[in-house]
Structures are given as structure tokens and as C-alpha cells.
C-alpha positions in Angstrom: 18.5 -10.1 14.2 15.4 -8.5 14.8 16.8 -5.2 14.7 18.7 -5.5 12.1 15.8 -7.5 9.8 13.6 -4.4 11.0 16.0 -1.8 9.6 16.3 -3.8 6.4 12.6 -3.9 5.9 11.8 -0.1 6.5 14.7 1.2 4.3 13.9 -0.9 1.2 10.1 -0.4 1.7 10.7 3.1 2.1 13.0 3.3 -1.2 10.6 1.4 -3.0 7.4 3.9 -1.7 9.5 6.7 -2.6 10.8 5.1 -5.9 7.3 4.3 -7.1 4.7 5.7 -5.2 3.9 2.3 -4.0 5.3 -0.8 -2.0 5.9 0.6 1.2 2.8 -1.5 2.9 3.3 -4.4 0.2 6.5 -5.2 1.0 6.6 -4.1 5.0 3.6 -5.3 6.0 4.4 -9.5 5.6 8.1 -9.1 7.1 6.7 -6.9 9.7 4.5 -9.3 10.6 7.1 -11.9 11.4 8.2 -9.5 13.8 5.1 -7.7 15.7 1.7 -9.1 16.1 -0.9 -8.0 13.0 -2.5 -5.0 14.7 1.1 -3.4 15.5 2.6 -4.5 12.2 -0.7 -2.7 10.4 -0.2 0.4 12.5 3.3 0.7 12.0 3.1 0.5 8.6 0.2 3.1 8.4 2.1 5.7 10.2 5.1 5.5 8.3 3.7 5.5 5.1 1.7 8.6 6.2 5.1 10.4 7.0 6.4 9.1 3.2 3.0 10.5 1.7 3.5 13.9 3.8 7.1 15.0 2.7 6.6 14.3 -1.0 3.2 15.4 -1.9 4.3 18.9 -2.4 7.1 18.1 -4.6 4.4 16.1 -6.7 1.2 17.6 -6.7 1.1 18.7 -10.3 1.3 15.3 -11.5 -1.8 14.6 -9.4 -5.3 13.4 -11.2 -7.4 15.1 -8.8 -10.6 13.9 -10.6 -9.6 10.1 -9.8 -8.4 11.3 -6.6 -11.9 12.3 -5.6 -13.2 9.3 -6.8 -11.2 7.3 -5.1 -11.6 9.1 -1.7 -15.3 8.9 -1.9 -15.1 5.2 -2.6 -12.7 4.4 0.5 -15.4 5.8 2.8 -17.5 2.9 1.9 -14.5 0.5 2.3 -13.1 1.5 5.5 -15.5 0.7 8.1 -16.1 -2.8 6.3 -12.2 -3.2 5.9 -12.4 -2.8 10.1 -15.2 -5.4 10.2 -13.6 -7.9 8.6 -10.2 -7.4 10.4 -12.0 -7.6 13.9 -14.4 -10.7 12.7 -12.6 -12.9 10.1 -9.6 -15.0 10.7 -6.8 -13.4 9.1 -5.3 -16.7 7.6 -8.5 -16.8 5.4 -8.8 -12.9 4.8 -4.8 -13.8 3.3 -5.9 -16.7 1.4 -8.8 -15.0 -0.5 -6.8 -12.0 -1.3 -3.8 -13.6 -2.4 -6.1 -15.8 -4.9 -7.3 -12.7 -5.9 -4.5 -10.8 -6.7 -2.6 -13.5 -8.7 -6.1 -14.2 -10.8 -5.8 -10.3 -11.5 -1.8 -10.4 -12.1 -2.1 -12.9 -14.5 -5.1 -11.4 -16.4 -2.5 -8.1 -16.7 0.4 -10.3 -17.8 -1.8 -11.5 -20.7 -2.4 -8.1 -21.7 -5.9 -7.3 -20.4 -6.9 -3.4 -19.9 -9.3 -1.9 -18.2 -11.0 0.9 -18.9 -11.5 4.0 -16.7 -14.6 5.2 -15.5 -16.5 7.0 -12.9 -17.7 4.0 -11.3 -14.7 1.9 -11.5 -12.7 5.0 -9.6 -15.2 4.8 -6.8 -14.9 0.9 -6.9 -11.3 1.0 -6.7 -11.2 3.2 -3.9 -13.7 1.2 -2.1 -11.8 -1.7 -2.4 -8.6 0.0 -1.6 -10.0 1.6 1.6 -11.5 -2.0 2.3 -7.7 -3.8 2.1 -6.4 -1.1 4.0 -8.4 -1.6 7.6 -8.0 -5.3 7.3 -4.7 -6.2 6.3 -2.7 -2.9 6.0 -2.5 -3.2 2.0 -3.8 -0.2 0.3 -2.0 -0.7 -2.7 -2.8 -3.4 -4.6 -6.4 -2.5 -6.0 -4.5 0.8 -7.2 -1.9 -1.2 -8.9 -3.8 -3.1 -10.7 -6.4 -0.4 -11.7 -3.4 1.8 -12.7 -1.4 -1.0 -14.5 -4.2 -2.1 -16.4 -4.9 1.5 -17.5 -1.3 2.5 -19.1 -1.0 5.2 -16.7 1.9 7.2 -16.7 4.5 6.6 -13.6 4.6 10.2 -12.6 0.5 10.3 -12.4 0.5 7.1 -10.5 3.0 8.0 -8.2 1.8 11.5 -7.5 -2.0 10.3 -7.3 -1.2 7.1 -4.8 0.6 9.3 -2.7 -2.1 11.8 -2.3 -4.9 9.1 -1.7 -2.3 7.4 0.8 -2.9 10.6 2.9 -6.0 10.3 3.4 -6.4 6.7 3.8 -3.4 6.0 6.1 -4.7 8.9 8.4 -8.2 7.9 8.5 -7.5 4.4 8.7 -5.1 4.8 11.5 -7.4 6.9 13.5 -10.0 3.7 12.9 -7.1 1.2 14.0 -6.7 2.9 17.2 -10.4 3.3 17.9 -11.8 0.2 17.4 -8.8 -1.9 18.0 -6.3 -0.2 20.3 -3.2 0.6 20.3 0.4 0.0 22.0 3.2 2.0 23.7 5.1 -0.3 21.3 3.7 0.7 17.6 4.9 4.6 18.4 8.4 4.0 19.6 9.5 1.7 16.3 7.6 4.3 14.2 10.0 6.7 15.7 12.8 5.0 15.5 12.1 4.2 12.3 12.0 7.8 11.0 15.5 7.9 10.5 15.6 4.9 7.7 12.2 6.8 6.3 13.9 9.9 5.3 17.0 8.0 4.0 14.8 5.9 1.8 13.3 9.4 0.8 16.9 10.6 -0.2 17.4 7.3 -2.4 14.1 6.8 -3.6 14.0 10.4 -5.1 17.5 9.2 -6.8 16.5 5.8 -8.4 12.8 7.4 -9.8 14.6 9.6 -12.3 16.5 6.8 -14.2 13.3 4.5 -13.8 11.7 3.8 -17.3 8.0 3.3 -17.9 9.4 -0.2 -19.2 11.2 -0.6 -16.1 8.2 0.4 -13.8 5.8 -1.8 -15.4 8.1 -4.3 -14.5 8.3 -3.5 -11.0 4.4 -3.3 -10.5 4.2 -7.1 -11.9 6.9 -7.9 -9.4 5.4 -6.7 -6.7 2.0 -7.9 -7.0 3.3 -11.2 -8.0 5.4 -11.4 -4.8 2.4 -10.1 -2.7 -0.2 -12.4 -4.1 2.0 -15.5 -3.4 2.9 -14.6 -0.2 -0.7 -13.9 0.8 -1.8 -17.2 -0.5 1.2 -19.1 1.2 0.2 -17.2 4.5 -3.2 -18.3 3.7 -2.2 -22.1 3.7 0.1 -22.8 5.7 
């Protein structure tokens, strides 16, 4: 049963990541935590997400907003070390509770048509939050999703810029995780075993992306944010 659940998690998360530019960590991490210890779940997520970003970036780099990307990266440099400190010092349940509440509040604001104006300082702040989320809970996506959804970014720019940012942040986060928290053989053997599923997810996700309208894309964002917020809130309470 554990093997079947692992296959389903990785395949669905890979399809979602490929077709939208986000979603692997948001979908995979909660369920991987059912099968593995937090450190192992986060590191498997980081490795496989990095593989997906590497596989796609050359095809979609023309859609990357390099100005925002640079500010995201600069902001994340400050968020990444803060996140690993939180991971090592704060209770995982407390962290999930706090993040879950924040996500739900911000998602509700988006559903009420609250809009965010892009600025350089906000780009830096979002990059910092994403870095903090990556090394602490293995989920860099929520801050980016909220920011892009609130500023009505096109699906092509969102997917490309997010994946380009993931290349940097997942690689650096993995190095930080291994250095400060260590790693295990299980992380690498399961990541290697999951590669065929990721390849299949890449193929299916690319096909799906062609048929996703902007409206449907926006709905996907809200569903994923609500799911993540509710899950983290539940985990933080119970």
C-alpha cells in the first residue's frame, strides 16, 4: 500500500508541476509526510522538484520575467537561512498551524478579489518568504502563487518564472538541508526510483498545459492554496 501511495503521489504531483509550474511540493509534501520522516519527505520533494525544473526550463525560458526572478533570488538569500533555523528550532506542528492560518486568510482575500500591485520591494519580500518556506517546510510555492494570482500574472509567465526560481532555490535548499540536517540513503534511493514517474508526469503535464485556459488556471491556484492551507491547519491542530 505504501508503494502504491508513493507512486500515486509522485505521478500526480509531477503532472501538476509540469502543467502549471507549481504544485509538486504543495501536493507531494503533505502526503510524503505520511510515509517518511519530515527531513526525508522534504528532501525527496526538493530533489524531484529540481529534476522537473531542469527538464523544463530550456523549453520555457522565453517566458521568464528575469527582472522579478532576480529580485526573488535576492530575497530568498535571506529567507533560506531563516527557514532552516525554524526547521531546527520550532515545532513542526506549530509551524504548520501558523502557515496554514496565513495561507487561508490570504486565499480568502484573493477570492474576494483583493489585488496586489507588483513592486521591487514586494518581489524581494515574496522571494524571502518563499526561501523561508522552502527550508522550513519544503513548500516554496504558496507565497509565489498568492503574489502572482493577486497581480493577475499570465499562466505562461507564472509557470516559467516559478520554475526558473525553483532551479535556484531547490538546489540551494537541498545543500542547506544536507549540511545542517544531514541526509539518508532512503532519500536518494526513493528519489532515483521515482524518476520514471517524473518522466511520465512531464509528458502528461505538457499535454495538459496546452488545454488549460487562463480561467481554469486561476481556479487551480485557488484550489491548491485552499487545500494546502486546510491541510497545514489540520496538521497543526491535530
